N, C-alpha and C positions, 0 to 999 in steps of 0.2 A: 750590072744591074743587080744581080743577086748579092754581091758584096755590099752595095749600098743598103739594101733591105736588111741584111744581117747586122750592119753597123747601127742602123736606125733602131732595130729591134733591141739591140744590146743597150743602147742609150735609154730607151723607154724603161727597160728592166732596171737599170741603175737608178733612174729618177724615182721609180716606184719603190725600190728598196730603201732609198734614202728617206723618202717621205714616210715610209713605214717605220723606220728606226726613230725618226723625229717624233712622230705621233705616239710611239710606244714608250717614249721617255728618254731615249739615248741622248737627245740634244738638250734635255732639261736638267740632267744630272749635274752639270757644271754650275748651276745656280745655287746649289746648296752650300751653306756655310760650314766651315770646319767646326767640330765640337771643341770646346776648351780642353786643354791638356792640364790636368791637375798635377802640380809639382810638390805640394806639401799640404798636409791637413792634420788636425789634431784636436784634442779636447783638453780643457784646463778647468779651473774652478768656475763653474756656472757659465762657461764660455766654450764655444767651438769655433774653429777658424779653418780657412781654406785659402790656398794660394794657387794661382794658375798662370800659365804663359799667355801673353797677349794673343788674341785671335786676329788674324789678318782681316782688315776691312770691317771689323766689328765696330758699330757705332756706340755700343754700350753693353752693360751687363746687368742682369738681375740675379739675386741670390736668394735661395729659399732654404728653410730648415724644417725638419720634422723628426719625430721620434723614429728610430730605426725600424720599429715594428709596425708603425702606422702605415696606412694606405697612402698612395700618392695624392689623394684628394686632401690630405691633411697638411701638405706643405704650406708654410707661412712665409710670406716675403719679408725680408729684413729691410730696415731703412736704408735708403740709398747712401746716406752718409757713412754707413758702416763698410762701404766698398771703397777701396782706395787704390790709386795707381802709384807704383814705384817704377824705378828706372827700367827694370827688366821683367817685372811681374806685376800681377794684381793680387790684392788680398781682401778678404771680407771676414769680419768677426761677428758671430751671432751671440749676443749677450742676454742675460736674464733667463738662463735655462736652469731648470731644476736638475739635480743629479740624475743621470741616466745615459742611455745610448742614443745617438742622433746621427743623421746624415745631412749633408749640405748639398744642394744642387746649384751649380753655376750655369747660367743661361746667357749665351752670347747672342746679340741681336744685330743683324745686318740692316743696312739702310733700306733694303727692299722688303723688310719685315720678316725675313727668314730667321728662324731661331733654332739654335742647336745647344744641347746641354750635356753636362757631365756631372756625375754624382760621386761623392767620396765614399770610402768604406765607412762602416759604422765607427763612430767616434765616442769614446768614453768621456763623459763630463762628470766631474766630481763636485761635491759641495764644499763651500768655504767652511772653515773651522770656526763656528760661532761659539766661542767659549770666553769665559772671563766675566768681569763685573758688568760689562756693557750688556750682558745677557742674563744677569742674575734675576731671579723671579721677584725679588723684593726691590729691584731698582726702580727709578722714576718712571720709565717708559717700558721696561721689560725687554727692550731690544735696541740694538744700534745699527740695524740693517737699512736705515734711511728710507729711500724710496722703494725698497724691495721687501718682499715677504721673507720670512726666515727660511723658506725653501729655495730662495734665489730668484724667484720670478717677480716681475714688477707688480706693485700693488694696483688694485683696481682703480682706474681713473688717473693713474700716474701720468705726469707730463714728462716729456723728454726734450731736451735742447742740446745742440751740438756747438761746441766752442772750438774753432779752428783758428789758425793764424789769420785767416781771411774774415772770419765771422765774429771774432771776440767783441768788436765794437758795434756790430750791426745786428746780431741775433736778437729776435724779438719774442716776447711772451706777454700775453694778457694776464695781468695780476690783479686780484681783488684788493681794493684799497679802502673799503668801507664796510660797515656792519650790514648794510643793505645789499651787498653783493656787487656794487659798482666796480668796474674794471678800468684799468689804464694799460695801454700798450707800452711796455718798457722796451727800450732800445739799448742793446749792449748788456753784457753779463753784469756789469756793475750796477746799472739801474734796475735790472731785474731783482738783484739781491737787496737793493735799497728799498724797493717797494715791498718786498716780502718782509722786511723788517717791521713794517707797520703791524703785523700780526694777524691780519684778517685772512690771509691766504695760507693755509697749511696743507694744500694739495701736495701729495707726494711728487717730488721733482728730482729727476735724474739729470745731472749736468755732465755731459760726456765730452771730454777733451780729446782732441785728435792731433797728433803730430807735435812738433816743437813750437809751443806757444810762448813767445818771448814777452819781456816787459814792454818792448816797443809795440808788439801786437795788442797788448793790454792797455795801451795809453788811454787815460781817462776812465779806466775801469778799476783802478787800484786806489787804496787810500794813501794818505801822505807818507805812511811808512813803507809803502811798496807791497802791501798785502791785498789780496782779494779777500774782502771782509764778508763773512757770513755771520750776521748779527740778528739776534732775536729782540723782541720788544722788552723783555725782562728776563731774569734768571730762569733757565730751564724752559724757555719757550719752545713749543713743539715745531720743529722745522720739517721733519720727514724728508730729508734731503740726502742724496748721494752725489759726491763729486768723484768721478772715475775717469781713468784713462782707458782708451780703446786700443787693443793690440799690445804690442811690446815696445812701443816707441813714443808714448805720450809723455810730454815734459811740461812742467811749470818751470820755465827757464828764465831766471833773473827776478823772480817774484815768489812770495810765500803765501800761505793761507792762514787767515786769522779767524778763529771761531770764538764768538762771544755771546753769552746768554742763549745758547742753543740746546735743544734736546732732540735726540734721535737723528744724528748726522753721521754719515759714513764717508771716509776718504780712502780711495783704493786705487792701486795699479797706476800710480803716477811716479815719474822721475822728477825729483825736486832738486834743482841745482842753482847755485850762485844766488841764493835767496838773501835778502837783506835781513839782518838780525836773525829771526827764527825761520825754520823751514815750515813747520806746522805749529801754530801757537794756539793752545786752548787757554784763552786769556782769563775769562771770568765767567762763573755761573753756568757751566756746561754740564749736561748729563746725558748718559747713554751715547757716547761718542766712540766710534770704532775706526781706528787708523790701522790699515793693514795692507800688506803686499805692495808697499811703496819702496822706491830706491831713493835714499837720502844721500846726496852728494855734498861737496863743499858749498858753503855759503860764501857771500862776499866778505872780504876781510873787514872786521870791525875796527873801531878806534882803540880798543883795549888790546894789550899785548897777547891776551889769551883768546882773542877772537880772530886770529889770522885765518882759521878755517871756517869762519862764520860763528854765530853764537849757537843757541840750542837748535838741534835738529827737530825734536818733537818735545816741546815744553808745555806743561800744564800747571795752572795755579789758580788761586783765589776762588775756591769753592767748586772747582770742576771735579765731578765725581761720577762713579759708575762708568769708568773708561776702560776700554781694551785697546792695547797697542800690541799688534801681533804680526808675525811674518814679514817684518820690514827688514831691509838690508841697509845698514849704516856703513857707508864707505869712508873709513878713516875720519869720522866725525871728531871734532875736538871735544865738544860737550854734547853727548848724545841726547840726554833727556833730564830736564829739571822737573821734579814733581813736588809742587808746593813752594810758596813764597812767604806769605804772611798769614797763613791760615791759623785759626784758633780751634776749629772744629774738625773732627775726623772726616776723611773722605776715602774713596775706594778705587783702586786702579789695578789692572792686570797687565803684565808684560809676559808674552809667551811666544816662543818660536821666532824670536828676532835674531838676526845675524849681526852682531857687533864686530864688524870686520876691520880690525886694526884701529878702531876708534879708541880715544884716549881715556875718557872719564864719563861719569854720570850715566850709569847703565842700570837703573837711574840713580839720581841723587835726591833723597827724600826728606821733606820736612812734614811732620805732623801726621801724614796720612798712613793708611793701611794698604800695603802693596803686596800683591802675589806675583812672584817672579819664578817662572818655571819653563823648562825646555828651551832655554835660550842658549845660543852658541857664542860664548865670549872668546873671541879669536884674536889673540895677540894684542892685548890692551895695555898701553904703556904706563898708565897711571893707576887706575883702580876699576873694579867692577861695580858692585852695589855699595852705595854710601847712605847711611842712616843717621839723621840728626833730628834735633828739636822734638823729641818724644815720638818719633815715628815707629811703626812696627812693620817689618818686612819678613815674609815667608819665602825663603829662597830654596827651591827644591828641583832636583833632577836637571840641573844645568851643567853644561860642559865648559869649564874654565881652562882654556889652553894658553899657557904662557901669559897669564894676567898677573901683573906685578903684585897687586893686592886684591884678591877676589872680593872680599867683603870688609868694610870699614864702618866703625861707629866713632863719632866725633869725640875727641879728647880722651880716648881710651884705647887699649890694645895696641894694634899696629900704628894707629894714628898718633897715639901718645908717644910712640918711640921716635918720632921726629918727622913724620910725613906732614902733619899740620894742614891737611887738605881743607878743613871745614871752617876756618876763620873763627875758631873759638866758640862755636855753637854747642849747645848741650847735645848729648848723645841720643841715639835711637837704639832700638833693639832689633836684632836679626835672629830669626829661627832658621837654621840650616838643616836640610835633610837630603841625603842621597845625591849629593853633587859630585861630579868628577872633576878633580883639580889637578892639573899637571903643570909643573914648573912655575909655581908661585914663590915669591920671595918670603911671604909671611902670611899665615892664617893662625889666629889664636882663638881657640874655643874655650868657653867658660867651664866646660865640664868634661873635657877630653883632651888627651895629648895627641890626638890624631892629626893635628895640624902640623905645619912646618916649624912652628915655634911652640914651646911648651905651654900647657894650659895655665890660665890665671883666673881664679874664681871671681876677682873683682875688676880686672882690667883686661877686656877681651874684645874680639871682633864679632863673635856670634855664639849662640847656644846650639850645640849639635844634638838634634833630636834623634831618638832611636826609632821613631815611626812618624809618618806624616800626620797622624792624629794626636801625637803626644802634646800635652799642654806644657808651656814653659812656666815654671814656678815663679811666683811673685818675688821670691827671695833673690832671684837673679834679675838684676836691673842695671840700667845705664849708670856708669860711674859719675858722669856729669849730668845733673838734673834728676837722677833717681827714677827715671821712667821704667816701668815694668812692661814686658811684652803683653799686648792686649788679647792675644789668642783669637784674633778675628777669624783665622782660618778654620777653627773648630767651632766657632759660635755663629758664624754668618754664612749665608749662601754665597759662595764665591763665583757661581756660574760655571764651575769646572766639574766635569765628571772624572773622578779619579781613574776610571778604567781607560780613559782616553789620553792619559799622560804617557808620553813615549819613554821607553827605557833610556836611561842616561847614556848607555853605550851606543844608542842610535841617534843621539841628538845631532852630532856633526853632520851625518849623512842626510837626515831628514831636513834640517834647517838649511844647509847649504844648497839643497836641491829646490826647496819650496819658498824660501824667503825672497822678497822682491817682486818685481812685476812678472807678468805672464812669461813663462819659459826663461826667467832670469833677465828679461829685458834685452835691449839691443846694445848695451854698453858692456864691454869686457875689460877686465884689468886683472893682472896677477900680481899680488903683493909678494915681496921678497921677505919671507919670515925672518931670515937671519938679520935683516936690517930693520924692517918695519915693526916687528914685535915690540921693540924697546924704544922706538922713536916716536916722540909726540910732535915733531916739527912737520910742517906741511910738506907733502910729497909733490915737488914741483912738476915732475913728469905727469903725475895724475891730474894735477890742476890744469896743466897744459892741455891734456886730452879732454877734460871737461869743458874748458873755455873754447876749444876749437871744434867741439862736437857740431856736426852738420847733419841734418835730417836727410834721409834718402827718399822721403815722401814727395811725390810729384803733384798729385791732386787728390781731392776728396770728392766722392760721389761716383755712382756707377754709370753716369751719362746716359741712362735710359730714360727717355722722355715720359713714358707713361707706364705705370704698374701693369703687369700682365699676368695672367694665370700661367703657372708653370706648364711646360710641355715636355713630353718624353722625346728622346732622340729618335728621329725618323729618317735620317740621311741614308739613302739606299746605296750610296757609292761605296766602293771598297777603299778603306783608308790606306794612305801610304805611310810608311814608317818615318817619322820625323827624327828618330834617334840616330845620331851619327853611328857609322860603322864601329868606331872605337872611341871611347871617351876615357881620358886619363886625368886624374887629379892628384897633384903632387903638393902636399901641405907645406913643404919647405919653400917652394917657389910661389905658391898661389894662396897660402893661408886658407881662409874660409870663402874666398871669392870664386864663384863658379857660375857660368851661364847655364849649366845643366843640372848640377846637384844643388839642392837647397840645404845649406849647412848651418846648423846652430850649435855653438859650443865654444869652449875656450882652447886657445893654442898654448903650446909650451915649447921652449927650446932647451929645457933642462932635464929631459927624460931619456937622454942617450941618443946614439947615432945608429942608423940602420943602413946597410948597404944592400941594394936590391936592383937587379937588372942593370948593373953598371952605374947606378946612381948612389950618391951619398946623401942620405936623408937626415936632416938635423932638426926639423920642426915637425911636431905632431899635433893632432887634435886629441885632447884628453877625453876619453870616453867616460862620461859621468852621467848621473841621473838626468841632468838637464840636456844632455847632448842628443841631437837628432840629425839625421841625414835623410832627405826625401828626394825621390826622382821617379820619373815615369818613362816606361818604354812601351812601344807598340809592336814589338817583336821579341822573341825569345833571345836572351842574352846570357853571358857568363860573367859573373862579378868576382873580381879578385881583390882582396883586402890584405894590406901588409901592416903587421904590428911588430912589437918588440917584446911580447910577453911569452911566458912559459907554455909549453905544450899543455893542451887541455883548457887553457883560458878561453872563455866563451864570449861570443858577440851575438846579439839578437838581430835577425833579419826577417822582416815580415812576421814577427811574433814567434819565430822559432830560434832556439839556441844552436849555434854552430861552434864547435871547438876548433882551435887553431893548431896547426902542426908546423913547427919551425917558423912560427910567426905568420903563417899564411892561412887564409880562409878563402876557399873557392866554392861558389854556389851557382847552380844553374837557375835562372829566373824565367818565368813565363812573362808574357806581355802584361802590362798594367802598372799600377802605382806601387812603389816599394818604399820601405823604411828601414833604417839602421839605427838601433838604439842599444842601450847598455844592458848587458847581463852581468859581466864582471868588469871591474875597473881595469882599463888597459889604455894603450896609446896607439892611435892610427896614423900612419905616415903616408900612405899611398893607396889610391883606388884605381881600378881599371875595369871598364865595362866593354865587352866586345862580343 
């Protein structure tokens, strides 16, 4: 009897204790969602981005941005279309940010309404370089920033539309079509632009492209030539429009962009590949157009023998003026840029910080116009760099010409007259050259100096070598064919360039190769073989194969969160478990840049030597360059080991701190959290271990 009483009493105590634990929260803790694990984040030009691992059972995500110093009440939710799903991670890009420091918050939402969030470290956002004639004070519109203010933020009242492979034909926008303000709902990006052509609607418009948008996706939206046409009502019509790619993997794939009669238009951060005829064509009557940070790949083969790589990558003609073409990456283009066709009046164009990467010719090829060409990287160009004809004037300063056959040519004189015959008998133009670095050129003939690779010739020359950037070229020095003298536009006109912001020529290769092209150099990688590709103007079949076989890794667009919500702070009271494996190894020889744990961005190489480590023979490395980054997150203290092949004392940056290697090894103790590996010195990374 006493034993039964004792057992009954014990049972009552157990039930009471269990009820107490449940009501005190023990039973409810398992209902909380896990917070997102941020794997990579960073800032770029007027953009910040974040990547995170999928959260189990999350129905969707919201993402917010605020200035790093602002209170949490200042978080602004970004558009859901800026959130995208990839095979093994999610990503969001906040665009339209003025230069400064920001944080991004990722919020995971469970089906029961539970929300958990994670916040990035402070991210540095830089401003785009708004220089050149598109920003000259005396230009038609004074800016080429399109839908954006010159500080990088969207203009007041700006409209935003998103063009994806799924929405190109269905995206809608109400467009004004009459002087009384009447509107029509346009369906598809093509109809939107057609209605805007009427000229009644000049509302700032940002057209944001996401993912690989193909010609098939754009069916019915392109003109008969295969172009997405942005056309104004008449010459220099104000459009206030930006066409931009989101992230590092937006493509106009199989189609080009045609600008005609437009004013204040910007095209940026797009990969343009397999285009018909031209990649971006500024056809007629355009002003204040800014083409920047695009990747220009091969076009479709044309009918002419010299169009196997496509025709012009960025061509402009017929009265297009106050144009800036900057920070673009030309990948082995055949004819990079034609400037002028049948003009009779002067016009003004700037080329700066472009990477002419083993492209062949026309960097640019100029008729009639006045063109400022500075801080470009001419990198292994098989035919020629700058070509001046038909009375044009070009100021070529502080560029790096590396193994360019003929850096500068004027038609029917100098090097061209010695047998190249590039310009089909047209009259010559004039080039003023100053402070350029020229390495391994076959011929440069200056009118007033024997500093070139061929002796000076006062009457038949390639360029006039100035002793200062402000020196005027005397009228007595003129083109042999046509007699045109240099017009000294660079000393007489506002070029939109602050001389203090021109990079030292010794830094051009590093600056341009790191900054040209799309965000973080885009998602397309290729390493040219200088010993072959410098002198070759034939199509690179392996490169073309990679371009034509490119497949996007984008799975879907949108955060899948049904309703916008106010941001919440993490409140999960449970103790997190460590999702980081006990030991993580990454071997670049066997795995390249593919990893389910590390997020790796950068270029691989098999020509940097061999490393033997821990019984392994390592033959492929990640080149540590300005654009290289490795991100990862741990929730417990770990030790990181990196294996290089550089001399003692060479440094690598880990979480913002420089670490010197000894015998090719760097070992660092890390606390839990998000970590990053970036460049301090140029080196080569073969192997990583986290344990």
